[in-house]
matplotlib code that plots the C-alpha trace (Angstrom):
import matplotlib.pyplot as plt

x = [21.5, 17.9, 16.5, 19.1, 18.5, 14.8, 14.9, 17.4, 14.8, 11.9, 14.0, 15.5, 12.1, 10.4, 13.2, 12.7, 9.0, 9.2, 11.8, 10.0, 6.6, 8.0, 4.9, 2.5, 4.1, 2.2, -0.9, 0.2, 1.2, -2.3, -4.0, -1.9, -3.0, -6.6, -6.6, -5.1, -7.7, -10.6, -9.3, -9.1, -12.7, -13.7, -12.0, -13.5, -16.8, -16.2, -15.2, -18.5, -20.8, -18.8, -19.4, -23.2, -23.4, -21.8, -24.3, -27.3, -26.0, -23.1, -20.7, -21.1, -18.1, -17.3, -16.6, -15.2, -12.4, -9.6, -6.4, -3.3, -1.0, 2.7, 3.8, 7.2, 9.2, 12.8, 14.9, 18.2, 20.2, 16.5, 17.4, 15.8, 12.4, 11.9, 10.6, 7.7, 6.8, 6.7, 4.8, 2.3, 1.7, 1.4, -1.8, -3.5, -7.0, -6.7, -6.8, -4.3, -0.8, 3.0, 5.4, 8.7, 11.3, 14.3, 17.6, 19.4, 23.1, 22.8, 25.8, 23.9, 22.2, 19.1, 19.9, 20.2, 16.9, 15.1, 16.3, 15.3, 11.6, 11.6, 12.5, 9.7, 7.2, 8.0, 4.6, 4.3, 7.7, 10.3, 13.7, 15.6, 19.1, 20.7, 24.3, 26.5, 27.4, 23.7, 22.6, 21.5, 18.1, 14.5, 13.5, 16.2, 15.4, 11.7, 12.5, 14.7, 12.0, 9.1, 10.9, 9.9, 6.6, 3.5, 1.0, -1.6, -1.1, 2.1, 1.8, 4.7, 5.5, 8.5, 10.5, 9.1, 5.3, 2.4, -1.4, -4.4, -5.5, -8.2, -5.6, -5.4, -9.0, -10.3, -7.6, -8.0, -11.4, -10.2, -8.1, -10.8, -11.9, -10.0, -8.7, -7.2, -3.4, -2.7, -4.2, -2.5, -3.4, -3.4, -0.1, 0.1, 3.2, 3.1, 5.4, 3.7, 3.7, 7.5, 8.4, 7.5, 9.2, 7.4, 4.1, 4.8, 5.5, 2.1, 0.5, 2.2, 0.9, -2.7, -2.2, -1.0, -4.2, -6.3, -4.7, -5.0, -8.5, -9.2, -7.4, -8.9, -12.5, -11.9, -9.9, -6.9, -3.2, -3.3, 0.2, 1.7, 3.7, 5.9, 4.7, 1.2, 0.9, -0.8, -0.1, -1.8, 0.4, -0.7, -0.1, 3.6, 4.1, 2.6, 5.2, 8.0, 8.3, 9.9, 12.6, 16.2, 17.5, 15.1, 15.6, 11.8, 10.4, 6.7, 6.5, 8.2, 6.0, 2.9, 3.8, 4.4, 1.1, -0.8, 1.1, 0.0, -3.6, -4.0, -5.9, -4.4, -6.8, -6.4, -8.0, -8.2, -9.9, -7.3, -4.1, -0.6, 1.4, 5.1, 7.9, 8.7, 12.0, 12.8, 16.2, 16.4, 19.4, 18.2, 14.7, 16.4, 18.3, 14.8, 12.8, 15.8, 15.3, 11.7, 11.9, 14.6, 12.8, 9.4, 11.0, 13.3, 10.4, 8.5, 11.5, 12.1, 8.4, 7.8, 7.1, 5.3, 2.8, 2.2, 1.7, 0.6, -2.7, -3.9, -3.6, -7.1, -7.4, -8.5, -5.1, -3.2, -5.0, -4.4, -0.8, -0.3, -1.9, 0.3, 3.5, 2.3, 3.2, 6.8, 6.4, 5.0, 8.1, 10.5, 8.3, 8.2, 12.3, 13.0, 10.9, 12.2, 15.8, 15.2, 13.3, 16.1, 18.7, 16.7, 16.2, 20.1, 21.4, 18.7, 17.1, 13.5, 10.7, 10.5, 6.6, 7.0, 8.9, 6.2, 3.5, 5.4, 6.0, 2.3, 1.4, 3.6, 1.8, -1.2, -0.2, 1.1, -2.4, -4.0, -1.7, -2.6, -6.1, -5.7, -3.6, -6.2, -9.0, -6.9, -6.4, -10.0, -11.4, -9.1, -7.7, -10.5, -8.4, -10.4, -10.8, -8.2, -5.6, -6.0, -5.2, -2.3, -0.7, -1.3, 0.9, 3.9, 3.5, 3.3, 6.7, 8.0, 7.3, 8.7, 12.1, 12.0, 10.9, 11.7, 15.5, 15.2, 13.5, 16.5, 19.0, 17.5, 17.2, 20.8, 21.8, 19.8, 21.3, 25.0, 25.9, 26.1, 23.1, 23.7, 21.7, 22.2, 19.3, 19.1, 18.8, 16.4, 17.2, 14.2, 13.8, 15.0, 11.7, 12.3, 15.9, 14.7, 12.1, 14.6, 17.0, 14.2, 13.2, 16.9, 17.1, 14.1, 15.5, 18.8, 16.7, 14.7, 18.1, 19.5, 16.4, 16.6, 20.2, 19.6, 16.9, 18.9, 21.7, 19.4, 18.4]
y = [13.5, 14.9, 11.5, 11.5, 15.3, 14.5, 11.4, 13.3, 16.0, 13.3, 11.3, 14.4, 16.0, 12.8, 12.3, 16.0, 15.7, 12.4, 13.7, 17.1, 15.5, 12.5, 12.2, 12.3, 10.1, 6.9, 8.7, 10.1, 6.6, 5.3, 8.1, 7.1, 3.4, 4.6, 6.5, 3.5, 1.3, 3.5, 3.9, -0.1, -0.3, 2.5, 0.6, -2.7, -1.3, 0.3, -3.0, -4.6, -1.9, -2.2, -6.1, -5.5, -3.0, -5.8, -8.2, -6.0, -4.7, -6.8, -4.7, -5.4, -6.1, -4.5, -7.4, -5.5, -4.0, -6.0, -3.9, -5.5, -6.4, -6.6, -9.2, -8.5, -11.1, -9.7, -12.8, -12.7, -16.0, -17.9, -20.8, -23.1, -21.6, -19.3, -22.2, -23.0, -19.5, -18.7, -21.7, -21.0, -17.5, -18.9, -20.7, -17.5, -17.4, -13.7, -13.1, -10.0, -10.2, -10.6, -12.0, -10.2, -12.2, -10.1, -11.6, -9.2, -9.8, -13.4, -15.6, -18.9, -20.2, -18.0, -16.1, -19.2, -20.6, -17.6, -17.6, -21.3, -20.2, -17.4, -20.0, -22.4, -19.7, -17.3, -15.6, -15.0, -14.9, -12.2, -12.6, -9.5, -10.0, -7.0, -6.5, -7.2, -3.6, -2.5, -0.2, -2.7, -3.1, -4.1, -0.8, -0.2, -3.8, -2.8, 0.7, -1.0, -3.4, -0.9, 0.8, -2.3, -3.2, -2.8, -2.9, -0.6, -2.2, -3.6, -6.7, -7.6, -11.0, -12.2, -15.2, -17.6, -16.7, -19.0, -18.3, -19.6, -19.3, -16.5, -14.4, -11.7, -11.8, -11.2, -8.7, -6.5, -5.0, -3.5, -1.1, 0.1, 3.3, 6.5, 7.3, 3.8, 3.6, 0.4, -2.9, -5.5, -8.9, -11.0, -12.8, -16.4, -18.3, -21.6, -23.6, -22.3, -25.9, -26.5, -25.2, -22.5, -19.6, -20.1, -20.7, -17.4, -15.6, -16.7, -15.4, -12.1, -12.1, -12.6, -9.7, -7.6, -9.0, -7.5, -4.2, -3.7, -4.5, -2.3, 0.5, -0.4, 0.0, 3.5, 4.3, 4.9, 4.4, 0.8, -0.3, -2.4, -5.5, -6.1, -9.5, -9.7, -5.8, -4.4, -0.8, 1.3, 2.6, 6.2, 6.2, 5.1, 7.7, 10.2, 9.6, 8.7, 5.2, 3.3, 4.8, 3.4, 4.7, 3.0, -0.5, -1.1, -0.5, -1.1, 0.9, 3.8, 3.5, 3.3, 6.5, 8.4, 7.1, 8.5, 11.7, 12.4, 11.5, 8.0, 5.5, 2.0, -0.8, -4.4, -7.3, -10.3, -12.5, -12.8, -14.7, -14.9, -17.8, -17.1, -19.3, -18.4, -17.9, -21.4, -19.9, -17.4, -15.0, -14.7, -13.7, -11.0, -9.8, -9.7, -7.8, -5.4, -4.2, -3.9, -2.1, 0.3, 1.1, 1.7, 4.3, 5.7, 6.5, 8.3, 10.5, 11.1, 12.2, 13.7, 17.3, 15.8, 14.1, 17.1, 19.4, 17.5, 18.9, 15.7, 13.5, 13.2, 13.5, 10.1, 8.7, 11.2, 10.4, 6.7, 7.2, 9.1, 6.2, 3.7, 5.7, 5.7, 1.9, 3.2, 6.0, 3.8, 1.6, 4.3, 6.2, 3.0, 2.3, 6.1, 6.2, 3.0, 4.2, 7.6, 5.8, 3.2, 6.2, 8.0, 4.9, 4.2, 7.6, 9.7, 6.7, 7.5, 5.1, 2.0, 2.3, 4.9, 2.1, -0.5, 1.6, 1.8, -2.0, -2.5, -0.4, -2.2, -5.6, -4.1, -3.0, -6.6, -8.0, -5.8, -6.9, -10.5, -10.1, -8.3, -11.4, -13.9, -11.8, -11.9, -15.7, -16.4, -14.3, -15.0, -18.4, -19.8, -21.4, -22.7, -20.5, -22.3, -23.1, -19.4, -18.1, -20.6, -19.6, -15.8, -16.2, -17.5, -15.3, -12.3, -13.7, -14.1, -10.5, -9.2, -11.0, -10.1, -6.5, -4.9, -5.3, -4.3, -1.0, -0.3, -1.0, 0.7, 3.9, 3.6, 3.0, 5.9, 8.1, 7.0, 4.9, 5.4, 4.7, 1.6, -0.1, -3.7, -5.7, -8.7, -11.3, -13.9, -17.6, -19.2, -23.1, -24.2, -25.9, -28.1, -28.8, -29.8, -32.1, -33.8, -34.4, -35.8, -38.2, -39.3, -39.9, -42.0, -43.9, -44.5, -45.9, -48.1, -49.4, -50.1, -51.9, -54.0, -54.7, -55.9, -58.0, -59.6, -60.4, -62.0, -64.4]
z = [-11.9, -12.0, -10.6, -7.8, -6.8, -6.5, -4.5, -2.1, -1.8, -1.1, 1.3, 3.1, 3.4, 4.6, 7.2, 8.5, 8.7, 10.7, 13.1, 13.8, 14.2, 15.9, 18.3, 15.4, 12.8, 13.7, 13.1, 10.0, 8.8, 9.9, 8.0, 4.8, 5.2, 5.9, 2.6, 0.8, 2.3, 1.2, -2.3, -2.5, -1.2, -3.8, -6.9, -5.7, -5.8, -9.1, -10.4, -9.1, -10.7, -14.1, -13.8, -13.3, -16.1, -18.5, -17.1, -18.0, -21.3, -22.7, -24.8, -28.3, -30.4, -33.6, -35.7, -38.5, -36.4, -37.6, -37.9, -39.4, -36.6, -36.2, -33.6, -32.3, -30.4, -29.0, -28.4, -26.9, -26.4, -26.5, -29.0, -26.5, -26.6, -29.5, -32.0, -29.7, -29.1, -32.7, -33.7, -30.9, -32.3, -36.0, -34.8, -33.5, -35.2, -36.1, -39.8, -40.4, -38.9, -39.4, -36.9, -36.8, -34.6, -33.6, -32.6, -30.2, -30.5, -29.4, -28.6, -29.0, -32.1, -31.8, -35.2, -37.0, -35.5, -36.4, -39.9, -40.2, -39.0, -41.6, -44.4, -42.9, -42.9, -45.5, -45.7, -42.0, -40.1, -40.7, -39.2, -38.0, -36.9, -35.1, -35.4, -32.5, -32.0, -31.9, -29.0, -26.1, -24.5, -25.3, -26.2, -28.8, -30.1, -30.6, -32.0, -34.6, -35.6, -35.7, -38.7, -40.8, -39.1, -41.2, -38.6, -37.4, -34.0, -32.3, -30.2, -28.1, -26.7, -24.7, -26.3, -23.8, -24.3, -25.1, -25.6, -26.9, -30.4, -29.6, -27.9, -30.4, -31.5, -27.8, -27.1, -30.2, -29.6, -26.3, -28.7, -30.9, -28.9, -29.9, -26.6, -26.1, -26.7, -25.4, -23.9, -21.5, -21.3, -17.8, -17.2, -15.6, -14.7, -16.9, -14.4, -11.3, -9.7, -9.9, -6.7, -3.9, -5.8, -9.1, -7.1, -5.2, -8.5, -9.9, -6.8, -7.1, -10.9, -9.5, -7.1, -10.1, -12.0, -9.2, -9.1, -12.6, -13.0, -10.1, -11.9, -15.3, -13.3, -12.2, -15.7, -13.7, -14.5, -15.8, -16.9, -19.4, -18.6, -21.6, -22.4, -24.1, -24.7, -27.7, -28.7, -31.2, -33.9, -33.6, -29.8, -30.4, -33.0, -30.7, -27.8, -30.0, -29.6, -26.9, -24.7, -25.5, -22.2, -19.6, -18.2, -17.9, -21.4, -20.6, -17.4, -19.0, -21.9, -19.7, -17.9, -21.1, -22.8, -19.7, -19.7, -23.3, -22.6, -24.0, -21.9, -21.3, -20.8, -19.1, -20.2, -17.3, -19.5, -22.1, -20.9, -21.8, -20.2, -19.4, -17.5, -13.8, -12.4, -10.5, -8.6, -5.9, -7.3, -10.8, -9.5, -7.2, -10.4, -12.4, -9.5, -9.2, -12.5, -12.3, -9.0, -10.4, -13.5, -11.6, -9.4, -11.8, -14.4, -11.5, -10.8, -14.3, -15.3, -12.0, -13.4, -16.5, -14.2, -12.2, -15.1, -18.1, -19.4, -21.1, -18.4, -16.6, -12.9, -12.3, -13.6, -11.7, -8.4, -9.0, -10.1, -6.7, -5.0, -6.4, -5.6, -1.9, -2.0, -2.1, 0.3, 3.1, 3.6, 3.3, 5.8, 8.2, 7.8, 8.5, 11.4, 13.1, 12.4, 14.3, 17.1, 17.6, 17.6, 20.3, 22.3, 22.3, 22.5, 24.4, 26.6, 25.3, 26.2, 24.0, 23.8, 21.0, 18.9, 19.7, 18.2, 14.8, 15.0, 15.6, 12.7, 10.4, 11.5, 10.7, 7.2, 6.9, 7.8, 5.6, 2.7, 3.5, 3.3, -0.1, -1.2, -0.1, -1.7, -5.0, -5.1, -4.3, -7.0, -10.0, -9.0, -7.3, -4.5, -1.5, 1.6, 3.6, 1.0, -0.1, 3.5, 3.7, 0.5, 1.4, 4.3, 2.5, -0.3, 1.9, 3.6, 0.0, -1.0, 2.2, 1.7, -2.0, -2.3, 1.2, 0.8, -2.8, -2.0, 0.3, -2.3, -5.2, -3.1, -2.1, -5.7, -7.2, -4.4, -4.6, -7.5, -11.2, -13.4, -15.8, -18.3, -16.8, -18.1, -15.6, -18.2, -17.4, -18.6, -20.3, -21.2, -17.8, -17.1, -20.3, -19.2, -15.8, -17.3, -19.6, -16.7, -14.7, -17.6, -17.8, -14.1, -14.5, -17.5, -15.4, -12.3, -14.7, -16.2, -12.4, -11.7, -14.7, -14.0, -10.4, -11.6, -14.3, -11.7, -9.4, -12.0]

ax = plt.figure().add_subplot(projection="3d")
ax.plot(x, y, z, "-o")
ax.set_aspect("equal")
plt.show()
């Protein structure tokens, strides 16, 4: 109810402001965009300065910092991928870790596969099977397993994660400073070349990398991303573990860590690979959960963000700048709605409407430039290819996120809150590969049969 009331106040206040100051709202939107652009330039300059400092005086790693790490891998109906993930994690070259593989009320063979892994690797793998009536959600899964974890730090992987052997060795050094509560690795889509959807998802991850690196450069509100997150046990205890009543455990935890004054770092050079979604409707379900969790956590912790005495001013400003990403489309939609109503019912001139549309195009162009810049910097894509891919990625993000912002806003205002997870099916790429191989064998058999019949 608190989230609903606060969102209603925001929407009503924004609508009233736009209606009263109709003649100046385009200028207001322009000023908001300009401030965002200035902040983006500032964070980019901060990144360049940070990189130069690293070149002049490289950071010395403390080779003695080797805390014991509990690696948690939650799994719900993941029997097709969990073995590969666990065996990949076992190849990590880090000396002190345990693996806790958690079956979360699966209805397939996940539990039995996990038990087999425990029997096969008794000194490294621990199977944790949750009962069918256990509280649902990834947060509850991790909280249950945390009771049995021995680590001074907790590393969380998704059930489809893969990584290089030096992943943890590289990531753990970022956790050493006393004020650092968590570190997030860069995420890359493993099957990015399957189709245009997976390619766009990888570009989306690349843009997120650019955003996270920028926020890290100014020591802003870097966020955890669920897969490949390393969290200090002391920080977890300080915030009371994961929030069982959120649908985005990583984003919720990020905000609570910042409120408590913990720093969250991003490590772009350490990569965790995950499987992209190959079909449109499952992708919408996943992004719906992500967006709803993003908006709800800001509404839930709104007062804490404003009043926290431990949160730094840099984090607070960075968080406000990030929230403006959601205010801007809402502002644009409300303004267009009011203008259309005035044109239809009051016969007002259309040039006012055109000014808002032009401003929307300018915003889209700025986004396109940011996307191309990210692809060039982090994926080393040639200039022309980066431009082309930025265009269709911009269209993809418009079609995915724009309608979802409207839907989630409507849902929070008028619908009952639920804990629907929007489960993503993993292992499809392997099934697709198997199907393709089967088709090739069938074709070979047909060709061979034709050859024999001609003889």
